[in-house]
C-alpha positions in Angstrom: 54.9 24.5 -21.5 52.2 26.3 -19.8 53.0 26.2 -15.9 49.9 23.8 -14.0 47.4 25.8 -12.6 45.5 24.8 -9.6 42.3 23.6 -11.1 41.6 20.3 -9.8 38.2 19.0 -10.8 38.0 17.1 -14.0 37.3 18.8 -17.5 35.9 17.2 -20.5 37.2 18.2 -24.2 34.2 18.5 -26.6 34.8 18.8 -30.7 32.6 19.5 -33.2 33.9 18.9 -37.1 31.1 20.8 -38.7 30.1 21.3 -42.5 31.9 24.6 -42.3 33.9 25.0 -39.5 35.3 23.0 -36.5 34.7 24.3 -33.0 36.0 22.8 -29.6 34.9 23.6 -25.9 36.3 23.2 -22.2 33.6 22.0 -19.8 33.8 21.4 -16.2 31.8 19.1 -14.1 28.8 21.1 -13.6 28.2 21.5 -17.4 29.8 24.8 -17.6 31.9 25.8 -20.7 35.4 27.7 -19.7 36.8 27.8 -23.2 35.9 27.9 -26.4 37.5 28.1 -29.9 36.6 28.0 -33.6 37.9 27.8 -37.0 36.6 27.6 -40.3 37.7 25.5 -43.3 36.9 25.2 -47.1 34.4 23.2 -49.4 35.0 22.5 -52.9 31.8 21.8 -54.8 32.2 20.2 -57.9 30.2 20.5 -60.7 26.6 20.6 -59.8 26.3 17.9 -57.0 29.5 17.3 -55.6 30.7 18.4 -52.5 34.1 17.7 -50.6 36.6 18.9 -48.6 40.5 17.7 -47.6 40.1 15.6 -44.0 43.6 17.3 -43.5 41.6 20.4 -42.9 39.7 18.9 -40.4 42.2 17.9 -38.5 44.3 21.1 -38.3 41.3 22.8 -37.3 40.9 20.5 -34.6 44.1 20.7 -33.2 44.0 24.8 -33.7 40.5 24.5 -31.3 41.4 22.3 -28.7 44.3 24.0 -28.1 43.3 27.3 -28.0 39.8 26.3 -26.0 42.6 25.0 -23.5 44.3 28.2 -23.4 41.2 30.1 -23.2 39.8 28.0 -20.2 43.4 28.2 -18.2 42.9 24.6 -18.2 46.3 22.2 -17.3 46.1 19.3 -20.3 46.2 16.6 -16.9 42.7 17.9 -15.5 41.4 16.8 -19.2 39.4 13.4 -18.3 38.0 12.4 -21.4 37.5 14.1 -25.3 34.4 13.7 -27.1 34.0 14.2 -30.9 30.9 14.9 -33.0 30.5 15.4 -36.7 28.6 16.6 -40.1 27.7 13.3 -41.1 27.3 10.8 -43.1 30.5 12.4 -44.7 32.9 9.9 -45.5 36.9 9.7 -46.5 39.1 6.3 -47.5 42.0 5.4 -45.5 45.0 3.7 -46.3 46.8 1.3 -43.9 48.8 4.1 -42.6 45.4 6.2 -41.8 46.7 8.6 -44.9 43.4 9.8 -46.8 43.2 8.7 -50.6 41.2 11.4 -51.5 38.9 13.8 -50.6 36.3 13.7 -48.0 32.6 13.1 -49.6 30.3 15.4 -47.9 27.0 14.6 -46.6 25.6 16.8 -49.4 27.6 15.6 -52.4 24.7 14.1 -54.4 27.0 12.5 -57.2 26.1 9.0 -56.0 22.3 9.3 -56.8 22.9 7.2 -60.0 23.9 4.1 -57.7 20.7 4.5 -55.6 18.6 4.6 -58.9 20.4 1.3 -59.8 19.2 -0.3 -57.2 16.0 0.7 -57.1 14.3 -2.7 -56.8 16.0 -3.3 -53.5 14.8 -0.4 -52.1 12.3 -1.9 -49.7 14.9 -4.8 -48.5 17.1 -1.6 -47.8 14.4 0.3 -45.9 13.2 -2.9 -44.2 17.1 -3.7 -42.5 18.3 -0.1 -42.0 15.2 2.0 -41.8 16.4 4.4 -44.8 15.6 4.8 -48.4 18.4 4.6 -51.0 19.5 8.0 -51.5 23.1 9.7 -52.4 22.9 11.6 -48.8 23.9 8.0 -47.2 27.4 6.8 -47.3 27.3 3.6 -49.1 26.3 5.3 -52.6 29.5 7.7 -51.9 31.6 4.3 -51.6 30.1 3.0 -54.3 30.3 6.0 -56.7 34.0 6.2 -55.7 34.8 2.7 -56.7 32.6 3.1 -59.6 35.3 6.2 -60.4 38.6 4.6 -59.2 38.7 1.0 -59.1 42.1 0.8 -57.7 40.6 1.9 -54.4 39.3 -1.6 -53.9 43.0 -2.7 -53.5 44.0 0.5 -52.1 41.7 1.4 -49.5 41.8 -0.5 -46.3 39.3 1.6 -43.9 36.1 4.1 -44.2 36.2 6.8 -41.9 33.2 9.1 -41.2 34.2 12.7 -40.1 34.6 12.1 -36.5 35.9 8.9 -37.0 39.2 10.5 -38.5 39.7 13.0 -36.0 39.6 10.0 -33.7 41.7 8.2 -35.4 44.2 10.9 -35.7 43.9 11.6 -32.0 44.3 7.8 -30.6 45.3 5.8 -34.2 42.1 3.8 -33.5 40.2 3.1 -36.6 36.4 3.2 -35.0 32.5 4.3 -36.0 29.6 4.9 -33.4 26.4 3.5 -33.8 24.9 6.4 -35.3 27.3 7.4 -37.8 26.6 3.8 -38.7 23.1 4.4 -38.8 23.8 6.5 -41.6 25.6 4.4 -43.7 23.2 2.3 -45.6 25.5 -0.8 -44.2 23.8 -1.3 -40.8 21.3 -3.3 -39.5 19.0 -1.1 -37.5 17.5 -3.9 -35.7 20.3 -6.2 -35.0 22.9 -3.5 -34.4 25.8 -4.7 -36.7 27.2 -4.6 -39.9 24.9 -6.2 -42.6 27.3 -8.3 -44.9 23.9 -8.0 -47.4 24.3 -4.3 -47.6 27.6 -4.9 -48.2 27.2 -7.3 -51.0 24.2 -5.0 -52.5 26.5 -1.8 -52.9 30.0 -3.3 -53.6 31.3 -2.1 -50.3 34.4 -4.5 -48.8 33.1 -5.4 -45.1 36.8 -5.5 -44.4 37.0 -1.6 -44.5 34.0 -1.0 -41.6 35.5 0.2 -38.3 34.5 -1.8 -35.1 31.1 -0.6 -33.8 30.9 1.3 -30.3 28.5 3.1 -28.5 29.0 6.8 -28.6 29.8 6.8 -25.0 32.9 3.8 -25.2 36.4 5.0 -24.9 37.9 3.5 -28.5 41.5 5.0 -27.6 43.9 7.5 -26.0 45.9 10.3 -27.3 48.9 9.2 -28.5 52.1 12.0 -28.5 51.9 13.0 -31.9 48.3 14.2 -31.2 49.5 15.5 -28.0 52.0 18.1 -29.3 49.5 18.8 -31.8 46.5 19.6 -29.6 48.0 20.3 -26.1 46.2 17.4 -24.7 48.1 15.0 -22.2 49.0 12.0 -23.8 47.1 8.8 -22.4 43.7 10.9 -22.3 40.4 8.8 -23.2 38.7 9.6 -26.2 35.2 7.8 -26.7 33.7 7.2 -29.9 31.6 10.5 -30.4 28.4 10.7 -32.5 26.7 12.7 -35.4 26.3 16.2 -34.8 22.6 16.8 -35.3 22.5 14.3 -32.0 24.8 15.8 -30.0 22.6 19.1 -30.4 19.5 18.0 -29.7 21.1 16.0 -26.7 22.3 19.4 -25.4 18.9 21.0 -26.5 16.8 18.5 -24.4 15.7 16.2 -26.8 15.2 13.4 -24.3 11.8 12.0 -24.7 9.5 10.2 -27.1 8.2 13.4 -28.7 10.7 16.0 -28.2 12.1 17.9 -31.0 14.6 20.6 -32.2 15.4 22.2 -35.1 19.4 23.0 -36.2 20.1 25.4 -38.5 24.0 25.6 -39.8 24.9 24.7 -43.3 21.4 22.9 -43.7 18.6 22.6 -41.6 17.6 19.4 -39.5 14.5 19.0 -37.4 15.0 16.0 -35.0 12.6 14.3 -32.8 13.4 11.5 -30.2 10.9 8.8 -31.1 10.7 5.5 -29.1 12.5 2.9 -30.7 9.9 0.6 -30.8 7.6 3.7 -32.9 10.9 4.6 -34.7 9.6 2.5 -38.1 6.7 4.5 -38.6 9.2 6.9 -40.3 10.8 4.8 -42.4 11.7 5.9 -45.8 10.0 9.2 -45.5 12.4 10.5 -43.0 15.8 9.6 -41.7 16.4 7.1 -38.6 19.5 6.9 -36.7 20.3 5.3 -33.2 20.0 7.8 -30.7 21.9 8.3 -27.0 18.9 8.2 -25.1 18.3 4.6 -24.3 15.1 3.3 -26.1 14.6 5.9 -28.2 16.0 6.5 -32.0 16.6 9.9 -33.2 14.0 10.1 -36.5 14.9 13.5 -38.1 13.9 15.6 -41.4 16.8 17.3 -43.3 17.2 19.7 -45.6 20.6 20.4 -47.7 20.8 23.9 -48.0 19.3 26.7 -46.1 22.2 28.5 -43.9 24.2 27.3 -46.9 22.1 29.6 -49.2 22.5 32.6 -46.8 26.1 32.0 -47.0 26.1 31.4 -50.7 24.2 35.1 -50.9 26.8 36.8 -48.7 30.0 35.6 -50.5 28.5 36.4 -54.2 26.2 39.3 -53.5 26.8 40.0 -50.3 29.9 42.3 -47.9 33.5 41.6 -49.1 34.0 41.2 -45.3 32.4 37.6 -45.2 32.6 37.4 -41.1 29.8 36.6 -38.5 28.6 39.8 -38.4 27.7 39.8 -42.3 24.9 37.3 -41.1 23.6 39.9 -38.1 23.4 42.4 -41.3 21.7 40.2 -43.6 19.0 38.9 -40.6 18.6 43.1 -40.1 18.3 43.8 -43.9 15.4 40.7 -43.7 14.1 42.5 -41.1 13.2 45.4 -43.2 11.4 43.7 -46.4 7.4 43.0 -45.6 6.0 39.2 -44.8 6.1 37.5 -48.3 9.2 39.0 -49.3 7.4 41.6 -51.7 6.1 38.4 -53.4 9.0 36.7 -53.9 9.1 32.6 -52.8 12.2 30.8 -52.6 12.5 26.5 -53.1 15.5 26.2 -50.9 16.8 23.2 -53.5 20.4 24.8 -54.4 21.8 21.2 -53.7 19.0 18.6 -54.4 16.9 17.9 -51.5 16.6 15.3 -48.8 13.1 14.8 -47.0 10.6 15.1 -47.5 11.1 15.0 -51.2 14.2 13.1 -52.2 15.5 14.2 -54.9 18.9 14.9 -56.1 17.7 16.6 -58.9 15.7 19.1 -58.0 17.4 22.7 -57.5 16.2 26.5 -56.2 14.8 28.8 -57.3 13.2 32.3 -56.7 10.0 33.0 -58.3 7.9 35.7 -58.1 10.8 38.6 -59.3 9.9 42.2 -60.5 11.8 45.4 -61.2 10.0 46.5 -57.9 11.9 43.6 -56.0 14.6 44.5 -53.8 18.1 42.9 -51.9 16.2 42.9 -48.4 12.9 41.1 -50.2 15.8 38.3 -51.7 17.3 38.0 -48.4 14.3 37.7 -46.4 13.1 35.3 -49.4 15.7 32.9 -48.2 14.8 32.9 -44.9 11.1 32.4 -45.4 12.1 29.3 -48.0 14.1 27.3 -45.5 11.2 28.1 -42.8 8.5 26.7 -45.0 11.0 23.7 -46.0 11.2 23.5 -42.1 7.3 23.2 -42.0 7.1 20.6 -44.6 9.2 18.2 -42.4 6.8 19.0 -39.7 4.1 18.3 -41.4 5.5 14.4 -42.1 6.6 14.3 -38.3 2.8 15.2 -37.2 1.3 12.5 -40.1 2.8 9.9 -37.4 1.8 11.4 -34.4 4.8 13.8 -33.5 3.3 17.2 -33.2 5.6 19.1 -30.7 4.0 22.2 -28.6 7.1 24.4 -29.1 9.7 24.5 -31.4 13.7 24.6 -30.0 16.1 26.3 -32.1 19.6 25.6 -31.8 22.7 25.9 -34.1 24.9 29.4 -35.9 20.7 30.3 -37.5 19.4 30.6 -34.0 21.6 33.6 -33.7 18.9 35.2 -36.3 16.2 37.5 -34.7 14.8 37.7 -37.7 14.7 34.5 -38.8 13.6 32.8 -35.6 10.2 34.8 -35.6 9.7 33.9 -39.3 10.0 30.6 -38.4 7.4 30.9 -35.7 5.3 32.6 -37.8 5.3 30.3 -40.8 5.3 26.8 -38.4 2.6 28.2 -35.7 5.0 27.1 -33.0 6.7 29.2 -30.4 10.2 28.8 -30.9 12.4 28.3 -27.6 16.1 29.3 -27.5 17.7 27.0 -25.0 19.8 29.1 -22.3 23.4 28.7 -22.7 23.6 26.8 -25.5 26.9 26.2 -27.6 25.1 23.0 -29.4 26.8 19.9 -30.8 30.5 20.2 -29.0 29.0 20.7 -25.6 26.3 17.4 -26.4 29.6 15.7 -27.3 31.5 16.6 -24.1 28.6 15.4 -21.8 28.4 11.9 -23.6 32.4 11.5 -23.0 31.9 12.6 -19.3 29.4 9.4 -19.3 31.9 7.4 -21.0 34.3 8.0 -18.0 31.9 7.8 -15.2 31.7 11.8 -14.6 27.6 11.4 -15.0 26.0 8.7 -14.0 23.0 9.4 -16.2 23.3 11.2 -19.1 19.6 11.5 -19.7 19.1 13.2 -16.1 22.6 15.5 -16.4 21.3 17.1 -19.9 17.6 17.5 -18.6 19.0 19.5 -15.3 21.1 21.4 -18.0 18.5 22.5 -20.2 16.6 26.0 -19.7 14.8 28.0 -22.1 16.2 31.1 -22.0 13.9 33.2 -24.2 10.4 32.3 -26.1 9.4 33.6 -29.1 5.5 33.2 -29.7 4.1 32.9 -33.3 1.9 36.0 -34.2 -1.3 34.7 -35.1 -2.0 37.2 -38.3 1.2 36.4 -39.8 0.8 33.0 -39.4 -2.4 33.3 -41.3 -0.3 35.2 -44.2 2.0 32.4 -44.1 -0.3 29.8 -44.6 -1.6 31.3 -47.9 2.2 31.6 -49.2 2.8 27.9 -47.9 0.5 26.7 -50.3 2.0 28.6 -53.2 5.6 27.2 -52.1 3.9 23.6 -51.9 2.9 24.2 -55.5 6.3 25.3 -56.7 8.3 21.8 -56.5 5.6 19.9 -58.6 5.2 23.0 -61.1 8.7 22.8 -61.6 9.3 19.0 -61.5 9.8 18.7 -65.5 12.2 21.7 -65.6 14.4 20.2 -62.8 14.3 16.9 -65.0 15.4 18.9 -68.5 18.0 20.4 -66.4 19.4 17.1 -64.8 19.7 15.6 -68.5 21.7 18.9 -69.7 24.2 18.5 -66.7 24.3 14.8 -67.4 25.4 15.6 -70.9 27.6 18.6 -70.1 29.4 16.1 -67.6 30.0 13.7 -69.9 31.8 16.0 -72.5 31.5 15.9 -76.4 30.6 12.8 -78.3 33.2 10.8 -80.1 33.8 11.5 -83.5 
């Protein structure tokens, strides 16, 4: 046991279960980060559309990170007033009666449930009416329906569904829970009524008994039990709140607090988040994603791409440095800076795992067009960064169609560390990029929400606003923006031009996965 220190002010632990790693921070009552820790875990890609993780890896990484953050902050566990957990979403796992996983977690980017959506196409309008979202394999219900179709015994063996943060909360407390934000990404939640929908459960064939009780993100749902205390270094009895989606937590920390505020978050994927008054959020229904938000009177509306930072990671792992560390991304970013605007004539479609908004096409795939014998490694890396920025701009155009036109683009997440990438985003979109001061992203947002849950913060919105500052502003260069406007038109032509090719390739993948015909 560590000897107790003299720190007496209450502390908060914020955790994020991200797509590639878990992160934990210890935050004091002024919002200052005292200690942090991060640990990666693997993703298994199955065929061309499957993406899954072992949820036990989430827990071991979280336990390591919480203990590490406490150690680095020199914090006494007794000083921790509350824990909050955010996570990638929606990533789902089925649990048995004892809380043990019955298989791998199906990640938000797993597209194997698309046939479940196609088979319910006639009910699309009704699903949008109830949830604000279109049927797509990004959401939780099609993943669960696919899992049930593949293994019908799950219907009797499974007891609960857990989202990624819900699984960690259960490991901490023994309590099953789900926050309203994660519920909003399930296609089983009635957005207007703020409850699970029996009608939608029947539509997707999901037992309603699997669904945990709904809680607001700041609500205390349980307390750390003895086994979790031994694993994490937290004190037995420490309160744990329901938590929230990572994008919502990062948006809160980035000062997305009023109607029209926008931030962009890049990690494995790129998401552009906008706070929208709840009575205006349905103007985006179907085209973008809508979910409840922690700012009263608002929903979070977001455009979401599947693979952006993930493509850069793929390039690093397959064609990059043998030393696959964070410095490798910095080296790739510097390499991209040595290539010209337009990547020597290359244009990339970033649809390596299909795409969510704004095209919603699980069969789409990535492409690099314009390759020649003169193309360089630097051109390819810059094409990845530019293609992701073009996809970001496409989503911003959809926000603009409903009146959301930000004056600047706040950029958070791991991608915000890329100096070249930030400049490309500014030049492609024509918006100045703002980097928040001292931004740590989702784990700090989760800590702020947790602090509000136990009364350490009286007004969450005011506290987030007081904490937010702009550390650096990167202006868009008018000349490069004009060049990128011409290149963006080429980008927009690529997807419809390849539509038939994507369909043919999808047929081939389907035939290969089915195996040879019976003889």
